[in-house]
C-alpha positions as a printed NumPy array, in Angstrom:
array([[  0.   ,   0.   ,   0.   ],
       [  1.363,   3.417,  -0.961],
       [  1.997,   5.703,   1.95 ],
       [  0.285,   9.067,   2.318],
       [  2.709,  11.98 ,   2.341],
       [  2.441,  14.778,   4.905],
       [  3.946,  18.153,   5.737],
       [  3.729,  19.682,   9.223],
       [  3.549,  23.46 ,   9.551],
       [  3.993,  24.392,  13.223],
       [  6.049,  27.213,  14.775],
       [  6.38 ,  25.712,  18.262],
       [  9.376,  23.313,  18.232],
       [  7.97 ,  21.104,  21.005],
       [  4.555,  20.811,  19.301],
       [  6.181,  20.127,  15.93 ],
       [  8.397,  17.403,  17.417],
       [  5.455,  15.801,  19.216],
       [  3.278,  15.656,  16.099],
       [  6.166,  14.346,  14.008],
       [  6.918,  11.605,  16.563],
       [  3.23 ,  10.66 ,  16.908],
       [  2.843,  10.328,  13.148],
       [  5.996,   8.263,  12.653],
       [  5.288,   6.062,  15.698],
       [  1.56 ,   5.408,  15.454],
       [  0.681,   6.062,  11.805],
       [  2.889,   3.978,   9.575],
       [  0.634,   4.742,   6.62 ],
       [  1.879,   8.353,   6.657],
       [  5.318,   9.546,   5.594],
       [  6.304,  13.011,   6.822],
       [  8.22 ,  14.498,   3.907],
       [  8.851,  17.887,   5.449],
       [  8.282,  20.341,   8.26 ],
       [  8.029,  24.116,   8.345],
       [  7.9  ,  26.707,  11.116],
       [  6.654,  29.701,   9.154],
       [  4.535,  30.838,   6.234],
       [  7.685,  31.448,   4.177],
       [  9.123,  27.985,   4.866],
       [  5.793,  26.305,   4.17 ],
       [  5.377,  28.21 ,   0.9  ],
       [  8.847,  27.221,  -0.304],
       [  8.173,  23.558,   0.439],
       [  4.733,  23.534,  -1.191],
       [  6.196,  25.145,  -4.302],
       [  8.31 ,  22.011,  -4.756],
       [  5.852,  19.357,  -3.632],
       [  2.266,  19.166,  -2.409],
       [  1.608,  16.438,   0.189],
       [ -1.491,  14.318,   0.537],
       [ -2.094,  15.851,   3.981],
       [ -1.053,  19.261,   5.285],
       [ -1.006,  19.651,   9.072],
       [ -1.442,  23.395,   9.432],
       [ -1.168,  25.468,  12.605],
       [ -3.369,  28.569,  12.649],
       [ -1.008,  31.042,  14.328],
       [  2.522,  31.222,  12.905],
       [  5.349,  33.628,  13.703],
       [  5.223,  35.451,  10.376],
       [  1.497,  35.179,   9.689],
       [ -1.25 ,  32.574,   9.808],
       [ -2.153,  29.278,   8.22 ],
       [ -4.656,  31.214,   6.107],
       [ -1.749,  33.043,   4.461],
       [ -0.37 ,  29.697,   3.292],
       [ -3.74 ,  28.756,   1.782],
       [ -4.059,  32.165,   0.097],
       [ -0.649,  31.741,  -1.509],
       [ -1.751,  28.348,  -2.845],
       [ -5.506,  28.7  ,  -3.516],
       [ -5.463,  25.582,  -5.73 ],
       [ -3.739,  23.407,  -3.146],
       [ -4.879,  19.805,  -3.552],
       [ -3.683,  18.608,  -0.148],
       [ -6.186,  17.588,   2.511],
       [ -5.805,  20.106,   5.339],
       [ -5.872,  19.238,   9.04 ],
       [ -5.908,  22.423,  11.099],
       [ -4.095,  22.3  ,  14.422],
       [ -5.033,  24.843,  17.075],
       [ -4.406,  25.5  ,  20.76 ],
       [ -7.073,  25.191,  23.45 ],
       [ -8.768,  28.505,  22.77 ],
       [-12.495,  28.969,  23.324],
       [-12.854,  31.473,  20.48 ],
       [-10.888,  29.321,  18.023],
       [-13.017,  26.273,  18.781],
       [-16.198,  28.303,  18.254],
       [-14.803,  29.632,  14.969],
       [-14.172,  26.116,  13.639],
       [-17.709,  25.105,  14.567],
       [-19.185,  28.094,  12.738],
       [-17.146,  27.232,   9.652],
       [-17.98 ,  23.49 ,   9.881],
       [-14.287,  22.674,   9.47 ],
       [-12.59 ,  19.863,  11.381],
       [ -9.552,  20.514,  13.542],
       [ -7.163,  18.915,  16.035],
       [ -7.083,  20.622,  19.408],
       [ -3.742,  20.884,  21.209],
       [ -2.981,  19.046,  23.426],
       [ -4.524,  16.136,  21.54 ],
       [ -4.759,  12.411,  22.178],
       [ -3.726,   9.779,  19.641],
       [ -7.437,   9.002,  19.244],
       [ -8.071,  12.643,  18.258],
       [ -5.23 ,  12.498,  15.752],
       [ -6.457,   9.202,  14.301],
       [ -9.98 ,  10.571,  13.894],
       [ -8.654,  13.677,  12.155],
       [ -6.558,  11.622,   9.742],
       [ -9.475,   9.317,   8.927],
       [-11.707,  12.308,   8.259],
       [ -9.031,  13.945,   6.13 ],
       [ -8.779,  10.888,   3.909],
       [-12.404,  11.257,   2.869],
       [-13.023,  14.97 ,   3.306],
       [-13.693,  17.54 ,   0.638],
       [-11.3  ,  20.454,   0.877],
       [-12.989,  23.433,   2.61 ],
       [-14.05 ,  25.987,   0.033],
       [-13.037,  29.641,   0.063],
       [-16.272,  30.781,   1.668],
       [-15.883,  28.33 ,   4.558],
       [-12.316,  29.471,   5.128],
       [-13.51 ,  33.089,   5.091],
       [-16.057,  32.29 ,   7.823],
       [-13.286,  30.657,   9.865],
       [-10.778,  33.453,   9.313],
       [-13.227,  36.238,  10.163],
       [-14.359,  34.449,  13.331],
       [-10.778,  33.926,  14.525],
       [ -9.601,  37.433,  13.595],
       [-12.599,  39.131,  15.266],
       [-13.544,  36.922,  18.24 ],
       [-15.511,  39.692,  19.952],
       [-17.665,  40.515,  16.941],
       [-20.911,  38.767,  16.127],
       [-20.336,  36.28 ,  13.288],
       [-22.296,  37.109,  10.148],
       [-22.265,  33.659,   8.557],
       [-22.336,  29.99 ,   9.502],
       [-21.461,  26.877,   7.474],
       [-24.044,  24.079,   7.526],
       [-22.75 ,  20.596,   6.734],
       [-25.483,  18.595,   4.977],
       [-25.274,  15.023,   3.711],
       [-24.061,  16.062,   0.248],
       [-22.618,  19.581,   0.545],
       [-21.68 ,  22.444,   2.832],
       [-23.891,  25.522,   2.658],
       [-22.739,  28.902,   3.969],
       [-25.664,  31.076,   5.094],
       [-26.184,  34.427,   6.789],
       [-27.139,  34.081,  10.451],
       [-29.775,  36.776,   9.987],
       [-31.471,  34.667,   7.3  ],
       [-32.125,  31.782,   9.717],
       [-35.7  ,  32.029,  10.997],
       [-35.709,  28.963,  13.221],
       [-34.339,  25.467,  13.761],
       [-36.257,  22.295,  14.53 ],
       [-35.   ,  19.065,  16.075],
       [-35.308,  15.907,  13.98 ],
       [-33.807,  13.229,  16.264],
       [-30.035,  13.567,  15.786],
       [-30.527,  16.051,  12.957],
       [-31.485,  19.716,  12.885],
       [-33.641,  21.299,  10.199],
       [-32.929,  24.954,   9.424],
       [-35.786,  27.103,   8.116],
       [-34.523,  30.069,   6.1  ],
       [-36.139,  33.419,   5.407],
       [-36.478,  32.6  ,   1.693],
       [-38.381,  29.363,   2.446],
       [-35.392,  27.064,   1.973],
       [-34.976,  24.14 ,   4.379],
       [-31.542,  22.702,   5.233],
       [-31.085,  19.415,   7.12 ],
       [-27.829,  19.121,   9.087],
       [-26.409,  16.074,  10.848],
       [-25.994,  17.711,  14.257],
       [-28.363,  17.843,  17.226],
       [-30.424,  20.894,  18.095],
       [-28.474,  21.174,  21.363],
       [-25.258,  21.573,  19.379],
       [-26.636,  24.624,  17.585],
       [-28.505,  25.961,  20.625],
       [-25.212,  26.074,  22.538],
       [-23.437,  27.695,  19.598],
       [-26.081,  30.359,  18.927],
       [-27.408,  31.145,  22.404],
       [-25.484,  34.436,  22.64 ],
       [-26.417,  35.502,  19.122],
       [-30.124,  36.382,  19.494],
       [-31.285,  32.776,  19.173],
       [-33.195,  31.124,  21.999],
       [-34.389,  27.581,  22.589],
       [-38.083,  27.908,  23.414],
       [-38.903,  24.217,  23.422],
       [-37.11 ,  20.872,  23.395],
       [-37.611,  20.763,  19.632],
       [-37.394,  24.432,  18.658],
       [-34.719,  27.115,  18.435],
       [-35.887,  30.556,  17.27 ],
       [-34.186,  33.695,  15.938],
       [-35.542,  36.503,  18.13 ],
       [-35.582,  38.874,  15.151],
       [-38.422,  36.893,  13.57 ],
       [-40.77 ,  36.791,  16.57 ],
       [-43.939,  38.818,  16.088],
       [-45.741,  38.07 ,  19.35 ],
       [-46.141,  35.718,  22.286],
       [-49.67 ,  34.371,  22.802],
       [-50.387,  33.349,  26.383],
       [-53.428,  31.149,  25.68 ],
       [-53.276,  27.413,  24.907],
       [-50.22 ,  26.956,  27.105],
       [-48.279,  29.739,  25.387],
       [-46.839,  29.893,  21.887],
       [-44.941,  32.223,  19.574],
       [-46.216,  33.689,  16.342],
       [-43.417,  34.463,  13.92 ],
       [-43.437,  37.215,  11.283],
       [-44.094,  34.587,   8.602],
       [-47.178,  33.467,  10.619],
       [-45.587,  30.19 ,  11.759],
       [-46.564,  29.21 ,  15.303],
       [-44.013,  27.672,  17.666],
       [-44.901,  26.067,  21.029],
       [-43.166,  27.349,  24.152],
       [-42.489,  24.833,  26.913],
       [-43.723,  25.595,  30.434],
       [-40.215,  25.794,  31.867],
       [-39.09 ,  28.185,  29.09 ],
       [-42.084,  30.541,  29.328],
       [-40.652,  33.052,  31.824],
       [-37.263,  33.055,  30.124],
       [-38.852,  33.775,  26.739],
       [-41.007,  36.601,  28.183],
       [-37.938,  38.216,  29.771],
       [-35.987,  37.99 ,  26.528],
       [-38.805,  39.57 ,  24.521],
       [-39.058,  42.451,  26.995],
       [-35.363,  43.236,  26.481],
       [-35.272,  42.666,  22.738]])
């Protein structure tokens, strides 16, 4: 079986050595053909040879991993992003629907990332833009989110999402233009991600964008009427929380 080639781009010597040793020790199917500690070094190496897998750190001494990808927009390598334990970085990757390895990682994490990389489609430019903007401006409200469906990744404006509905282990997104997008993540996953961005979970099965709420009707146990006339039930335990949010909004 032919080995997969890999290049590691990492500016911390200890982290670079650890990843190199882990790959050579536990992943015999991968041959590390080069390492780089900067954007310049990585660019020089990629000019000569593109690996099957590029392990790419986000923050480098002379720039970022995004700079490497901008220099080589037609790079055919599968990219595995490597990032430190940073709350904002993790959130950014989730918004962009791009996989990553979180430092410090376990061998199981590394194995999962490699297996995903073997079958993944390279993130498109719009996904990378979502990721880059989220990382560069961690205190600003993200404008877009990438939704990973069964056959493609769709980048949408957060303000165009009217509501989300649970469908077992899937979540269905209802857009302002009438489009519906089914994503293979639970509603809790998105509720946690969007809770500080004017989205609120009003029911076990429903997450709503506050911008689209027209009114709260107290009869029949309590329910919301959205601007598109859709009605959404509000659970008993969420009723007071929803009323307080609407008073502030």
